[in-house]
N, C-alpha and C positions, 0 to 999 in steps of 0.2 A: 306447898311442901313437895320436895323432890320425890318422885315415884318412878322406879325403874323396874317394872314388872315383866317387860319383854325385851330381850336383847337379841339382836340379829348379828350373826358373825359370818361374813362372806369368807370362803376359804378356797385356796388353789393348791393345797397340799404342799405348802412351803414351810420352812422353819419359822418364819415370822407369822404365818397364819396359825401355826401351832401355839405360838406365844399368845396370839389374840384369843384363841380358844381357852387357854388356861386363865388368861386375864378375865375374860367374860365369866368363867366359872367362879373365879374369886369374887367378882362383884355379885354374882347370884347368891353367894353365901350371905352377903350383907343384906340383900333386898328380897330374897326369896323369888328371884326372877326365873321366868321360862327362857330357855335357850333355844334359838333357832339357827341351825347351821345351813348355809346356802352355798352350793357349788353350781356355777354356770359353765356348761360345756356342751359340745356337740355330741358327746358320748354319754351313755348311761353309766354314771359313776356312783350309783347308790351304794353299792357294796364297798367301793373304795372310800367313799365319804365316811361310812360307818367305821371302817378300820382306822381311818385318820383321827376321827373324833374320839374313839375309844382309847387310842394310844395317847392322845393329848390330855383327856380329862377323866378317863376311867369310865365308871358305870353311872355317872351323873345323868339324871333324866334330861332328855332333850328331844327336839324334833329336827329331822334332816330333810332338806329339800334339794332336789337336783332339777335344774331347768336348762334349756338351751336358749340361745339368743345373745343379745348384747349384755355383757356383765353389768355395766353401770346401770343400764335401764332396768334390768331385772332386780338389782339391789334396791333401787328406788321404788319400784313397784311392790316388792315384798315388804319393804319398810312401811309403806302405806297400807297394804292389805292386812298385815298383822298388827298394825298400830304399834310399831316398835317404839319403845321409849329411849333406846340407845342402840347405835351401831358401833361395833368394835372391829377395827380393821387396821392392818399395817399400811404404810404409805407407799412402799415400793419393794421390789424383790431383787434389784441388781446392785452389786457392790460398786459399780462405776457410775451410778446415777445419783450422786450425792447432792446435786443441785436441782433435782427434779422431784416433783410429787407425781406419782403415777396417775395416768389419765383417768383411770377408773375412780381412784380416791378423790381426785379433783372434781369429777362430775358429781359424785355422791355428796361431797361437801357443799357443792353449789345447789343441788336439787332437793335434797331431803329436808323435811321439816324438823325431824327429831335431832337431838344432840348426837355428835359423832366423836368417838374416842379413837384417836390415831396413835399408833405406837411410836417409839423413839425412831427417828429417821436415820440417825447417824450410826454407822457400823462400830464406832469407837465408844458408844454408850451402852449401858447395861440393858439386858432384856429380862431382868428379874421380875418376879411377881411379888409385890409387897405383902408381908405377913400382916401389916397394919398400915393404915393411911394416917400419917402423923402431921404432915405439912402440905398445904395446898396454896398455890399462888393464883390469884385472879387478876388478869390484865384488863384494865378498864379504859374505854374510850371516853373522851370528853364530850359526851352527848347524853341526853336524857335516857337513852337506851341502856346506859350503864347500870341504872337502878334495878331493873328486873334481873339482869345478869348477876349483879352482886348478890341479890336475894337468893338466886338459884345456888350460887357458890356457897353462900352462908348456910343454907339449909343442908347442902351436901356435906359440908364440913361438920355440921352439927351431928349428922347421922354417923359419920366416921369418928367423931370425937377428935377431929384434926384442927390444928391451928391454921387460921386463914390469914394470908398476907395479900393486900391489895396494892397494885402498882399501876401508875400511869406514866407513860413515856412521852416526852415532848421532843420530836426530832430537831426542831429549830434551836434548842438550847444546847450550848456547848459548856459543859460543866468544868472543863479544864482551862478555859480561856480566862486570862486576867486583864484582857483589854477592857478599858473603862466603859466604852460604849456597849460591848457585849455583856458586861456584868450588869448594866442597867437593863438591857433587853431581857437577860435571864431573870432578873428580879421581877420584872413586869409580867413575863409569861408565867412564871411559877405562881405569882400572886393571883393572876387572873384565873389560872386553872384551879387553885385552891378555892377561890370564891365560887366558881362554877360547881364544884363538888359540894360545897356547903349548901348551895341552892338546891341541887338535885336531891340531896339527902336531908333536907330541912324537916321533912315529915317523919323521918325514921326515929325510932326510940333512942338510938345512939348515933351521934355524929360519926360519919365515916372517917377513919384515919387512913388516908391513902398515901402511899409513898410516891412522891413526885420525883421523876428522874429525867435528865436530859440525855439525848442521844438516839441512835438508831433503835427503832422499836423492838425488833427481834433480838438485837444484842442486849438491850436493857432487860428484857424479860428473861433471857437466858441467864444473865448475871444474877438477877434476883432469885430465880429458881435454884441456881447453884448455891447461892449464899444461904438460902433458907432450906436446903436439902428437900426440895419439893418432891412429893410423890406424884402430884398431878399439877398441871397448869390448865386453867380454865380461861377461855377467851370467847368473845361474842362474834358471830358472823352474820347477825342481822335477822335470822329467822324468828327468833323469839318475840320480837317486837316490831319488826319491819323498819327499824331505824338503822339505816346503812351508814354507820360511822366510819371514820378513817381506819379504825383497827381492822375492819374486814378486809381491806385491800392488802393487809400484811399477813393474812392468815397462813398462806403457804410458807412464807419466810419464817414465821414464828414456829410452825410445825417442824420445818427442816432443821432449825437450830435448837429446839428445846431439848434439855437433857433428860426430860421425863415425858411420859405420855401427855397428850393434850386433848381436853374435851372442848370441842367447838359447839357452842350453844346457839 
């Protein structure tokens, strides 16, 4: 069962970090979580951090930590020290870095064991905090590691009372082509993927109904998230089960293009 009792929120006093603070506070309402706010700087920012947090979330109970050193390393260390169940952070802070994931965020995604929730990367997307989580999209890789990821997403959706949509993208499949040979290849690859998922989930109480799509992985996930009005997108990055499937190599691209926050498990 999903348990999010401790949430770590790294902040650098930006608008997007204020969003992360509010989002974490919203999740804390659902899970009864403890909130840990971390600022890494060479100066003593304890009072500044308290003012920032109070402005973002009001008088909600929390713990503030100010450290010096390398930001990414300190975040990873604090996540381990506090046994964080989730890290909530934005992806970048510059309007002109639309194709980049910040180096700190990238290192955190790579190094930490716990799930990481990253905010919407694009400036043209909303930074709203949902009043309710109604729709969740889970992107599955074609590997046995998709089973624990799906169970995690299913449990989270159950807690929120949200509808869960599962999708698997096959880059080699061109859904628009009417070429006879490509049509046969498409039929073969989709059938093969369906059989794999049937095998992976054979022991589940209900057979998984996964939406199989052809095309670029990040684009497909974005389209499915938009079509289903997703409040969250859940993807795997290999830490939950050590199965490093193909989807992990697309983590940054998925996060950059998602119209909603992404939880990387």
